[in-house]
C-alpha positions as CSV (number, residue, x, y, z in Angstrom):
1,M,-276.0,112.5,-77.4
2,K,-274.8,110.6,-80.5
3,A,-276.4,113.3,-82.9
4,Q,-274.6,116.0,-81.0
5,K,-271.3,114.2,-81.4
6,K,-271.9,113.7,-85.1
7,L,-272.7,117.2,-85.6
8,N,-269.5,118.3,-83.7
9,V,-267.6,116.1,-86.2
10,V,-269.4,117.5,-89.2
11,L,-268.7,121.1,-88.0
12,V,-264.9,120.4,-87.4
13,V,-264.6,118.8,-90.9
14,L,-266.4,121.9,-92.4
15,V,-264.1,124.2,-90.7
16,I,-261.1,122.3,-91.9
17,I,-262.3,122.4,-95.4
18,L,-263.0,126.1,-95.2
19,I,-259.5,126.8,-93.9
20,S,-258.1,124.6,-96.6
21,V,-259.8,126.5,-99.4
22,I,-258.7,129.9,-98.0
23,S,-255.1,128.6,-97.6
24,F,-254.9,126.9,-101.1
25,V,-257.1,129.2,-103.2
26,G,-257.0,132.4,-101.2
27,I,-259.5,135.0,-100.0
28,Y,-259.7,138.3,-102.0
29,H,-261.1,141.8,-101.7
30,V,-261.6,144.5,-104.3
31,D,-258.8,147.3,-104.2
32,K,-258.5,149.9,-107.0
33,N,-260.8,147.8,-109.2
34,Q,-258.9,144.6,-108.9
35,M,-259.0,141.6,-106.6
36,V,-256.2,141.6,-104.0
37,S,-255.4,138.7,-101.7
38,M,-256.1,139.3,-98.0
39,L,-253.3,136.8,-97.1
40,P,-249.6,137.9,-97.2
41,S,-247.7,136.8,-100.2
42,Y,-245.1,134.0,-99.9
43,I,-241.6,135.3,-99.6
44,L,-239.8,133.3,-102.3
45,G,-236.2,132.3,-102.1
46,T,-233.6,133.4,-104.6
47,N,-233.5,130.0,-106.3
48,I,-237.2,130.5,-107.3
49,S,-237.7,134.3,-107.8
50,G,-234.2,135.2,-108.8
51,Y,-232.1,137.8,-107.1
52,R,-230.7,141.3,-107.2
53,K,-227.0,141.6,-107.6
54,V,-225.8,144.9,-106.2
55,T,-222.2,146.1,-106.1
56,L,-221.1,148.8,-103.6
57,E,-217.8,150.8,-103.9
58,V,-216.2,153.2,-101.6
59,N,-217.0,156.8,-102.7
60,D,-213.8,158.6,-103.2
61,L,-214.5,162.3,-102.6
62,E,-211.0,163.5,-103.0
63,A,-210.3,165.2,-106.3
64,E,-207.6,163.9,-108.4
65,T,-204.8,166.5,-108.9
66,G,-202.8,166.4,-112.0
67,S,-199.1,167.1,-112.0
68,E,-197.9,170.5,-113.5
69,T,-195.9,170.4,-116.7
70,V,-192.5,172.1,-116.4
71,E,-190.9,173.4,-119.6
72,L,-187.4,172.6,-120.5
73,G,-184.8,175.2,-119.1
74,E,-187.1,176.1,-116.3
75,T,-186.2,175.4,-112.7
76,Q,-189.1,174.6,-110.3
77,V,-188.5,176.0,-106.7
78,P,-190.2,173.6,-104.2
79,D,-192.9,175.3,-102.2
80,T,-192.3,174.9,-98.5
81,N,-195.9,175.0,-97.5
82,E,-196.7,172.4,-100.0
83,T,-194.0,170.1,-98.7
84,E,-195.4,170.5,-95.2
85,N,-198.8,169.7,-96.4
86,Q,-197.6,166.5,-98.2
87,E,-195.8,165.4,-94.9
88,T,-199.0,166.0,-92.9
89,E,-201.1,163.9,-95.5
90,E,-198.6,161.1,-95.3
91,K,-198.9,161.1,-91.5
92,N,-202.7,161.0,-91.6
93,E,-202.9,158.4,-94.2
94,E,-204.6,155.3,-92.9
95,S,-202.7,152.0,-92.8
96,P,-203.9,149.0,-94.7
97,E,-205.0,147.4,-91.4
98,E,-207.1,150.4,-90.5
99,K,-208.7,150.4,-93.9
100,I,-209.6,146.7,-93.6
101,E,-211.1,147.2,-90.2
102,K,-213.3,150.0,-91.6
103,Y,-214.4,147.8,-94.5
104,K,-215.3,145.0,-92.0
105,K,-217.2,147.5,-89.9
106,C,-219.3,148.6,-93.0
107,V,-220.1,145.0,-93.8
108,E,-221.3,144.2,-90.2
109,I,-223.4,147.4,-90.2
110,L,-225.1,146.5,-93.5
111,K,-225.8,143.0,-92.2
112,A,-227.4,144.4,-89.1
113,R,-229.5,146.8,-91.3
114,L,-230.7,144.1,-93.5
115,K,-231.7,141.8,-90.6
116,A,-233.4,144.8,-89.0
117,E,-235.5,145.2,-92.3
118,K,-236.5,141.6,-92.1
119,V,-234.4,140.6,-95.1
120,E,-233.3,137.0,-94.5
121,D,-232.3,135.4,-97.8
122,F,-229.3,137.5,-98.7
123,T,-225.5,137.1,-99.1
124,I,-222.8,139.8,-98.7
125,T,-219.0,139.5,-99.5
126,C,-216.3,142.1,-99.3
127,N,-213.0,142.6,-101.1
128,Q,-210.7,143.5,-98.3
129,S,-208.2,145.1,-100.7
130,T,-210.5,147.7,-102.2
131,G,-213.6,147.6,-99.8
132,K,-215.8,146.5,-102.8
133,I,-219.0,144.9,-101.4
134,E,-221.2,142.6,-103.4
135,L,-224.8,141.9,-102.3
136,K,-227.3,139.2,-103.4
137,L,-230.8,140.3,-102.3
138,P,-234.2,138.6,-102.9
139,E,-236.2,140.2,-105.6
140,N,-239.6,141.6,-104.3
141,D,-241.5,144.7,-103.9
142,Q,-239.3,145.9,-101.0
143,T,-235.9,145.7,-102.9
144,D,-235.9,149.0,-104.7
145,I,-237.0,151.0,-101.7
146,L,-234.4,149.1,-99.6
147,L,-231.6,150.0,-102.1
148,S,-232.7,153.7,-102.1
149,D,-231.2,154.1,-98.5
150,L,-228.8,151.3,-98.3
151,T,-225.7,153.4,-99.0
152,Q,-226.5,156.1,-96.6
153,V,-223.9,156.6,-93.8
154,G,-226.8,156.8,-91.3
155,K,-225.5,159.5,-89.0
156,F,-228.5,160.7,-86.9
157,Q,-228.4,164.0,-85.1
158,I,-230.9,166.2,-83.1
159,T,-229.4,169.8,-83.3
160,D,-230.3,173.3,-82.1
161,T,-231.9,174.9,-85.2
162,N,-230.4,178.3,-84.5
163,T,-226.9,177.4,-83.2
164,G,-226.2,174.0,-84.8
165,E,-225.2,172.5,-81.6
166,V,-225.5,168.7,-81.6
167,L,-227.8,167.5,-78.8
168,I,-228.4,163.9,-79.6
169,T,-226.6,161.2,-81.8
170,N,-226.8,157.5,-82.8
171,D,-225.0,156.7,-79.5
172,D,-228.1,157.9,-77.5
173,I,-230.5,155.5,-79.3
174,R,-231.2,152.1,-77.9
175,S,-233.7,150.8,-80.6
176,A,-236.0,152.0,-83.3
177,S,-239.2,150.4,-84.7
178,I,-242.3,151.0,-86.8
179,K,-245.7,151.1,-85.3
180,K,-248.7,150.6,-87.5
181,T,-252.3,151.5,-86.4
182,E,-255.6,151.4,-88.3
183,Q,-258.6,153.6,-87.5
184,M,-261.6,154.7,-89.5
185,G,-260.1,153.3,-92.7
186,Y,-256.9,155.2,-92.3
187,T,-253.5,153.6,-91.6
188,M,-251.0,155.5,-89.8
189,L,-247.3,154.6,-89.4
190,Q,-245.0,155.9,-86.6
191,L,-241.4,155.8,-86.1
192,K,-240.8,154.9,-82.5
193,I,-237.3,155.9,-81.3
194,N,-236.2,154.5,-77.9
195,F,-233.3,156.2,-76.2
196,T,-230.7,154.8,-73.8
197,A,-230.7,155.8,-70.2
198,S,-228.3,158.8,-70.9
199,G,-230.2,159.5,-74.1
200,S,-233.5,159.7,-72.2
201,R,-232.1,162.2,-69.8
202,K,-230.8,164.4,-72.7
203,F,-234.2,164.1,-74.5
204,K,-236.1,165.1,-71.5
205,N,-234.0,168.2,-71.1
206,I,-234.5,169.0,-74.8
207,T,-238.4,168.7,-74.5
208,R,-238.2,171.0,-71.5
209,D,-236.0,173.6,-73.1
210,Y,-237.4,173.6,-76.6
211,N,-241.1,173.9,-75.8
212,E,-243.7,175.6,-77.8
213,N,-243.2,178.8,-75.9
214,A,-239.4,178.8,-75.8
215,V,-237.8,181.8,-77.6
216,I,-234.5,183.4,-77.7
217,E,-233.5,187.0,-78.4
218,Q,-230.8,187.7,-81.1
219,E,-228.9,191.0,-81.3
220,V,-229.0,192.4,-84.9
221,T,-226.3,194.9,-85.8
222,N,-225.7,196.7,-89.1
223,E,-223.0,194.5,-90.6
224,T,-221.7,197.2,-92.8
225,A,-221.2,199.6,-89.8
226,E,-219.4,196.8,-87.9
227,E,-217.1,196.1,-90.8
228,N,-216.3,199.8,-91.5
229,A,-215.8,200.9,-87.9
230,N,-212.3,202.4,-87.4
231,E,-211.4,201.4,-90.9
232,V,-211.1,203.3,-94.2
233,N,-214.3,202.7,-96.2
234,E,-214.2,202.0,-99.9
235,G,-214.2,205.1,-102.0
236,T,-217.4,206.3,-103.7
237,Y,-217.1,208.1,-107.0
238,N,-218.7,211.5,-107.4
239,N,-219.7,212.2,-111.0
240,E,-220.2,215.9,-110.4
241,T,-216.8,216.7,-109.2
242,D,-214.8,213.8,-110.6
243,T,-213.5,213.1,-107.1
244,L,-213.3,210.0,-104.9
245,D,-215.0,210.5,-101.7
246,V,-213.5,208.6,-98.8
247,Q,-215.0,208.5,-95.3
248,I,-212.6,207.7,-92.3
249,G,-214.2,205.6,-89.5
250,G,-217.8,204.3,-89.2
251,D,-221.1,206.0,-88.8
252,D,-222.2,206.0,-85.1
253,S,-225.9,206.0,-86.2
254,A,-225.4,202.8,-88.3
255,K,-223.9,200.9,-85.3
256,D,-227.2,201.0,-83.4
257,S,-228.3,197.4,-82.7
258,T,-231.7,195.8,-82.4
259,T,-233.0,192.6,-81.0
260,K,-235.4,190.2,-82.5
261,T,-237.3,187.2,-81.1
262,V,-236.6,183.8,-82.6
263,E,-238.4,180.5,-81.8
264,K,-236.1,178.0,-80.1
265,Q,-236.5,174.6,-81.8
266,V,-234.5,171.5,-82.8
267,T,-233.8,170.0,-86.2
268,L,-233.7,166.2,-86.8
269,K,-231.1,165.1,-89.4
270,I,-229.8,162.0,-91.1
271,D,-226.5,162.5,-92.9
272,D,-226.9,166.3,-92.6
273,S,-230.3,166.1,-94.5
274,E,-233.1,167.6,-92.5
275,M,-236.0,165.4,-91.6
276,L,-237.9,168.1,-89.7
277,S,-237.8,171.0,-87.3
278,T,-240.0,170.9,-84.3
279,R,-240.8,172.1,-80.7
280,F,-242.4,170.1,-77.9
281,P,-245.8,170.8,-76.4
282,E,-244.9,168.9,-73.1
283,I,-241.9,167.3,-71.3
284,I,-241.3,163.7,-72.4
285,D,-239.7,161.7,-69.7
286,N,-240.3,158.1,-70.8
287,G,-237.4,158.2,-73.4
288,V,-239.5,157.6,-76.4
289,L,-239.9,159.8,-79.4
290,N,-242.8,159.1,-81.8
291,L,-242.7,160.6,-85.4
292,T,-245.6,160.1,-87.9
293,I,-244.1,158.9,-91.2
294,G,-247.3,157.9,-93.0
295,N,-250.9,158.4,-93.0
296,S,-253.1,157.2,-95.8
297,T,-255.9,154.9,-97.1
298,D,-253.9,153.9,-100.1
299,S,-252.4,150.4,-99.5
300,D,-249.5,150.9,-101.9
301,E,-248.6,154.2,-100.4
302,I,-248.7,152.7,-96.9
303,K,-246.5,149.8,-98.1
304,N,-243.9,152.2,-99.6
305,S,-243.9,154.2,-96.3
306,L,-243.6,151.1,-94.2
307,Y,-240.5,149.9,-96.2
308,G,-239.0,153.4,-96.0
309,G,-239.7,153.4,-92.3
310,Y,-237.8,150.1,-91.9
311,N,-234.9,151.6,-93.6
312,I,-234.7,154.6,-91.3
313,A,-235.3,152.5,-88.2
314,A,-232.5,150.1,-89.3
315,M,-230.2,153.1,-89.8
316,L,-231.0,154.8,-86.3
317,E,-230.5,151.7,-84.2
318,N,-227.2,150.9,-85.8
319,D,-223.8,152.8,-85.8
320,P,-223.1,155.0,-88.8
321,M,-220.9,153.5,-91.4
322,P,-217.3,154.8,-91.2
323,L,-217.2,155.0,-95.0
324,E,-219.5,156.3,-97.7
325,Y,-220.4,153.9,-100.4
326,E,-222.1,154.2,-103.8
327,V,-224.0,151.6,-106.0
328,T,-222.0,150.9,-109.1
329,E,-223.9,147.9,-110.2
330,N,-227.7,146.9,-109.8
331,V,-228.9,144.1,-112.0
332,Y,-231.5,141.4,-111.7
333,I,-230.5,137.8,-112.1
334,E,-233.1,135.4,-113.2
335,S,-233.5,131.9,-111.5
336,N,-232.1,128.9,-113.3
337,I,-235.4,127.1,-112.2
338,D,-238.2,127.5,-114.6
339,K,-241.8,128.0,-113.0
340,N,-242.9,125.0,-114.9
341,N,-240.4,122.9,-113.0
342,I,-241.7,124.3,-109.7
343,M,-245.3,123.3,-110.8
344,T,-244.0,119.9,-111.6
345,I,-242.5,119.5,-108.2
346,I,-245.8,120.6,-106.5
347,E,-247.8,118.3,-108.8
348,V,-245.6,115.3,-107.8
349,L,-245.9,116.1,-104.1
350,A,-249.7,116.4,-104.5
351,C,-249.9,113.0,-106.2
352,I,-247.9,111.5,-103.4
353,A,-250.3,113.0,-100.9
354,I,-253.3,111.6,-102.9
355,V,-251.7,108.1,-103.0
356,I,-251.1,108.2,-99.2
357,S,-254.6,109.3,-98.5
358,I,-256.0,106.4,-100.7
359,V,-254.0,104.0,-98.8
360,M,-255.2,105.3,-95.5
361,I,-258.9,105.2,-96.7
362,I,-258.5,101.6,-97.9
363,K,-256.9,100.5,-94.7
364,F,-259.0,102.4,-92.1
365,K,-262.2,103.1,-94.1
366,M,-264.1,106.2,-92.7
367,K,-261.5,106.7,-90.1
368,G,-258.9,106.8,-92.8
369,L,-261.0,109.5,-94.7
370,L,-261.1,111.6,-91.5
371,A,-257.4,111.2,-91.1
372,S,-256.7,112.3,-94.7
373,I,-258.9,115.4,-94.2
374,L,-257.0,116.1,-91.0
375,S,-253.7,115.9,-92.8
376,V,-254.7,118.3,-95.7
377,G,-256.1,120.7,-93.0
378,F,-252.7,120.5,-91.1
379,V,-250.9,121.4,-94.3
380,A,-253.4,124.3,-94.9
381,F,-252.7,125.7,-91.4
382,L,-249.0,125.3,-91.9
383,L,-249.1,127.4,-95.2
384,I,-250.9,130.1,-93.5
385,V,-248.5,130.3,-90.7
386,I,-245.5,130.3,-93.1
387,R,-247.1,133.4,-94.8
388,Y,-247.5,135.3,-91.6
389,T,-244.2,134.5,-90.1
390,N,-242.3,135.6,-93.3
391,V,-240.6,132.3,-93.9
392,T,-238.6,132.2,-97.0
393,V,-239.8,129.5,-99.3
394,S,-237.1,127.9,-101.5
395,I,-237.3,124.7,-103.5
396,E,-236.1,122.9,-100.4
397,G,-238.8,124.6,-98.4
398,I,-241.4,123.3,-100.8
399,M,-240.0,119.7,-100.4
400,A,-240.2,120.3,-96.6
401,V,-244.0,121.1,-96.9
402,G,-244.4,117.8,-98.7
403,L,-242.4,116.1,-95.7
404,A,-244.8,117.9,-93.3
405,F,-247.8,116.1,-94.8
406,I,-245.9,112.7,-94.4
407,I,-244.9,113.5,-90.8
408,N,-248.6,114.4,-89.7
409,T,-249.8,111.2,-91.6
410,V,-247.5,109.2,-89.5
411,F,-249.1,110.4,-86.3
412,N,-252.6,109.6,-87.9
413,Y,-251.4,106.1,-88.8
414,I,-250.1,105.5,-85.2
415,L,-253.3,106.9,-83.7
416,L,-255.6,104.8,-86.0
417,K,-253.7,101.6,-85.3
418,N,-254.3,102.2,-81.4
419,I,-258.1,102.9,-81.8
420,K,-258.8,100.5,-84.5
421,S,-260.8,98.2,-82.2
422,K,-264.6,99.1,-82.2
423,D,-264.9,97.7,-78.6
424,L,-263.1,100.5,-77.0
425,S,-264.9,102.8,-74.6
426,K,-264.5,106.6,-74.7
427,D,-262.0,106.6,-71.9
428,E,-260.0,103.8,-73.5
429,R,-260.0,105.6,-76.8
430,I,-258.8,108.8,-75.2
431,E,-256.1,107.0,-73.3
432,K,-254.9,105.4,-76.6
433,Y,-254.9,108.8,-78.1
434,Y,-252.5,110.2,-75.5
435,D,-250.3,107.2,-75.8
436,A,-250.0,107.8,-79.5
437,M,-249.4,111.6,-78.9
438,K,-246.6,110.8,-76.4
439,K,-244.8,108.4,-78.8
440,Y,-245.3,110.9,-81.7
441,A,-243.8,113.8,-79.6
442,L,-240.8,111.8,-78.5
443,S,-240.1,110.7,-82.1
444,L,-240.1,114.4,-83.1
445,I,-237.4,115.5,-80.7
446,P,-234.4,114.6,-83.0
447,V,-236.2,116.3,-85.9
448,L,-236.9,119.4,-84.0
449,L,-233.2,119.6,-83.0
450,L,-232.1,119.1,-86.5
451,S,-234.5,121.8,-87.7
452,I,-233.1,124.3,-85.1
453,V,-229.6,123.7,-86.3
454,C,-230.7,124.3,-89.9
455,C,-232.3,127.7,-88.8
456,F,-229.0,129.0,-87.6
457,T,-227.0,128.2,-90.8
458,N,-226.1,130.9,-93.3
459,W,-227.0,128.7,-96.2
460,D,-230.4,130.1,-97.5
461,T,-231.8,126.7,-98.8
462,I,-231.0,124.9,-95.6
463,Y,-232.4,127.8,-93.6
464,S,-235.6,127.6,-95.5
465,F,-235.9,123.9,-95.0
466,G,-235.2,124.2,-91.3
467,M,-237.7,127.0,-90.8
468,V,-240.5,125.0,-92.5
469,I,-239.7,121.8,-90.5
470,F,-239.6,123.8,-87.3
471,W,-243.1,125.2,-87.8
472,T,-244.2,121.8,-89.1
473,I,-243.5,120.3,-85.6
474,I,-244.9,123.1,-83.5
475,I,-248.2,123.3,-85.6
476,S,-248.5,119.5,-85.7
477,L,-248.3,119.2,-82.0
478,L,-250.9,122.0,-81.5
479,Y,-253.0,120.8,-84.3
480,N,-253.3,117.3,-83.0
481,L,-253.7,118.4,-79.4
482,T,-256.8,120.4,-80.4
483,V,-258.6,119.5,-83.7
484,T,-257.6,115.9,-83.7
485,N,-258.2,115.5,-79.9
486,L,-261.7,117.0,-80.5
487,L,-262.6,114.4,-83.2
488,V,-261.3,111.5,-81.1
489,R,-263.5,112.6,-78.1
490,N,-266.6,112.9,-80.5
491,K,-266.1,109.6,-82.3
């Protein structure tokens, strides 16, 4: 029985060491003749990786008209129609308050799009006098693709291909998302559009009326005959007689019309640019439209299609912008913090962790060694969770990881003090463990509330710190209720 317990402890320790190696060193596979990490990359904050500064200005499509020069001695007679047009333009001209509301609306839409595209570490400001918008975006492999569609108005329409009738707009869309599936080495990306209740009814009617067999008959009439009927045609010159032949009226035979069969289909558009034209094989009554936007085995191609899909989904599920913008500045701003400084911070935190571990080993001997291994494993699990939950890591976030090690070590210290006696039975040891766990959980409540407050701030550095501490508390409780509990029971 004792041998089995020791074997359980050894296996748990080996698993912790394996997870630690994967988290700190990484696990790689070969892709295009190079080693690529299988773990997601860290999302670095702007104070580490630098940021992209982007300036957007309202795109003025109205052509500037210059004033005409009037020579001396000439009198210019005012044009009545021109005066009326000027009066109409003055009436239609927007007030400053209306312009400001449009600027604010554009900013809110851009914020919603960026959040939908999972961009967290960004700032946005707007000059309410000119509508000029300044953005600071994190610098990563998504930035350029994100900027390619950022200034699109985002007006989505499903129209009748033949008549141009608008059948569905942004108002009929409840949400849009990207679905990623992998099968037989291929990765397929689908844009999933969920319609509102009224939009679902419209879409169901569209799939019924624009099916694979739906056609329409168009009457085709000789355009020349229609234009010339009952009118004097243009003269044709006769070279032989030097006369101009003129025909009165139209030719009855030219007015004969025919009919042709045309496929009845719809066209999907964004900002009047066609995405595709299609028909439907069956009636869709669940209010969901799935569109394939990518299918490949190339990881880079899939990544680009994925980011592009996020752009489209963000536009579809938000209102179109009331104004059209253009990018007038797009520059990369380097971080003031050197990479060597970051490494120095990490090395200092590692040294502090080593010192704490040595103290634990000196005070609690073998139990202290196990506790140190548990704390290292906890940090390894935390870093993996940070990668997969897309937490932005800033300098403050790195400091929070160091604090996470100390927080978990505090629990280990409380636990080891409770079970220090060798005369404890298994039941007593487990009871002491739960007592320590209860005290630890209660002590974390203020820290948890503080981290939640930090998570809702707009200050990126505080947000990063709060998110890391939040996951620290969640992972610490789960980790100590499972892994640490297992070691205590098998001691």
